[in-house]
N, C-alpha and C positions, 0 to 999 in steps of 0.2 A: 451716127455719122461714120461713114466708111473711111478706112485708113489703109494706106498701102505700106505701112511700116512692117518690115520683115520681122518674123519671130526669131529671136536670137537663141540658139541652142547652146546649152552649157558645153563648155570645152572640157575634154578629158586628156588633152595633150600634156598637161602638167602633172599628171599622176605618176606614182612610183613605177607602175608597170610600163607606162609610156616612156619614162626616162630610161628604164632598163632596155626596152625594145629599141630605142634609138641608139643606145650604146652598142648593142649587138647587131644593129642593122636589120631589125625585124619589125614588122608592124605589130600592133597590140594583140590582135587575134592570133596571129601566127606564134607570137611569143607565149601567149597563154596556153595554146594547145601543145606547143613543144615542151613546155615545163611540165604539164600534166602527164604527158606520155613518157618522158625521160627521167624526171626527177622523183616522181611519186611511185612507190613500189607497186601499187595496183594499176598504174597507168591511167587512173582517173582521180579527179579531185573536185570538190565543190569550189565555188568562187570564194567562199570564206576561207577555206584552207589555202587556196592559192594566194589570197591577199595576205594572210598571216605569214606565209613562207617568204613572199616577195618583200614584205616589210623588213624582215630580219636580214635577208640577203642584201637589201639596199642599205640598211643601217651600217653594216660592216663592210660593204662594198666587196662582196665575195662572188666569185663566178660559179654559178650552179652547173654549168656545162663542163667545168673542169673538176667537178666533185669536191670543190672547196666547201660547199654546203649542199646538203641534200635533206630529204624529208624522211622521217621515221614514223610509221603508223602508231597511233596512240589508241587507247581504249575509247570506245564510244564514237569512233570514226574520225577523230581529230588527228593532227600531225604534230610532230616535234621537230623543229629545225636542228639538224645535226651538223656540226662543223668538223671536218676531217683534220688530221694533224697538219696537212698542207694549208688549210684555211687558218688554223691557229698561228702557225709560223708567219703567215702573211700579215695578219693583223698585228702581231707583235713587232715585226720589223718595220711596219709602216707607221707605228705610233710615233708621234713627233718627239716624245720624251724618252724613247728607248735609246739606251747607250750600249749595253752589252749583256751577254748571257753566258753562264758557265754551268756545266753539269758534272757532277761527281757520282760515280756508280760504286756500290759496295757489294762484294760477293762473299759467299761462305767459302770454306776450305775446299768444298767439292765443286766450286765454280757456279753455284746457283745464286741468282740475285737476292739480296736481302733488303736493301733500301737504296733509293736514288735521291740525290739532293740537287735542286736547281736554284741558281742564284741569278736574279735579274737586277741590273743597275739602271736607274733612271737619271737623266741629265739634271732634273730639278730636285733631286733628293741626295742628301749626304750619305745615307745608309742604304745598302742594297736590300732587296727583298729575297728571303731564302725560305724555301719550302722543301720538306723531306716527305717522300711517299714510300711506304713500306709494302713490300711484295705481298706479304700475308694478308694485308687489308685490301689490296687492289686486284689480285689475281681472280680471273673468271675461268669457267670451264669451256670457253670458246676456242676455236681453232687458232686465232692469232695469238692468244696467250699460251697455248700449247707449243706452237711453232716458233714464236719470237718473244719469249718472256722478257728478255732484257730490253728490247726495243719498246715493248708495250709499257713497261714500268717507266722508261725514260719519257715517253709521251705523257704519261700521267703526271709526272713531276713538272714538266714544262707547262702543261695546261693549268694546273693548280697554282703554280707560281705566277703565271700571267694574270690570273684572276685577282690575286692579291696585289700585284704590282700595278695593274691598269684598271681594275674594276669592271672587267668584261662581264656582262650579264645577259640572260636570255638565250644563251647558246650552251650546248653541252656536247659531250662525245657520245658514241654509240653505247658504251657500257652504262653510262648514266641513264640514257633513255630506256634501255632494257630494264634496269633496276626500277625506274619510275613506273613502267608499265606493269611489272610484276607486283610492285607495292600497291598500286591502285587496284589490281585484280584481287589481291589478297584482302584488302580492306573492303572491297565491294561484295565479296563473297559472304552470303548470310551465314551467321553462326548456327551450328546444329544444336538444337536444344537438348539438354541433358535430362533424361528421365530417370528419376531416382526411384528405384524399386522399394516398395514397403516391405519391411521384414516381417514375415509371418512365422509364428512359432510352429514348430512341427507338432503334428497331432500325436497324442500319447499312444503308445503301442497297445493294442488290445490285449486284455488279460487272457491267458490261455484257459480254455474251457476246463471245468472241473472234471476230473477223472473219477468215475464211480468206483467205489471200493467194493469188491465182492465180499459176501458174507463168509466169515471164517470161524468155524466153531471153536477153533483153538486159540483165537485172538483174545487178548485181555479185554475185560469189560470196559465200556466207555466210562469216563469220569462222571461223577454225580453232578446233577444240575443244581445250581444255586447252593452248592456245598452240602447237599443231602446225599448221604451214602446209599447206594443201591446195592442190595444183597441179592445176587443171582443164584444163591445156593437153594436148591429145591428142598422142601421139607420131605422128611421120610414118613410115609403113611404105612 
């Protein structure tokens, strides 16, 4: 029996990407292509990578076009969502229980950073959350750490304190992403087998050849064999 009932296609307008597209005034296809070309380092990304990135950005309501969150390439073709310090400050101040934050920096006698302490107070807790980050443990050999060590250590203290105070998870800064990639690369690298050489005793040195002794009529007679005395005096005839 024929029917004129129209086939209902599944709607995708309620997805995360569609919600972000509507928020920025873009359609889904345009939003996806723009993110792939501007947010991902290679300018290309799979749908799975894009979905993972969009999910984290939507979870924390961060603007990828303002670099509040961006993608960092991971081993095996994956990506790691990286939140910049602007993004961290945004989610901290936007948290409904956030009350205040204070930072104390400590320097050596020559003006170099030693450690920085961040304290965050929540409205629903009587005691504040305090975290101290030490320069020796956080410093990296990158240009930002060489040019702005005080600021970088301050950022580290704020990020770690925010994690303890609010339980932010699934996001990290660029230093942590680099460390994770290097750690994965080291663990995936096959170990080089160690070959133990067997110790071989040195061959004995060859005995020197016997040197023949020339006959000498004036030499003493050879000793007697088996204790028998030999008399070499000739008889007189």
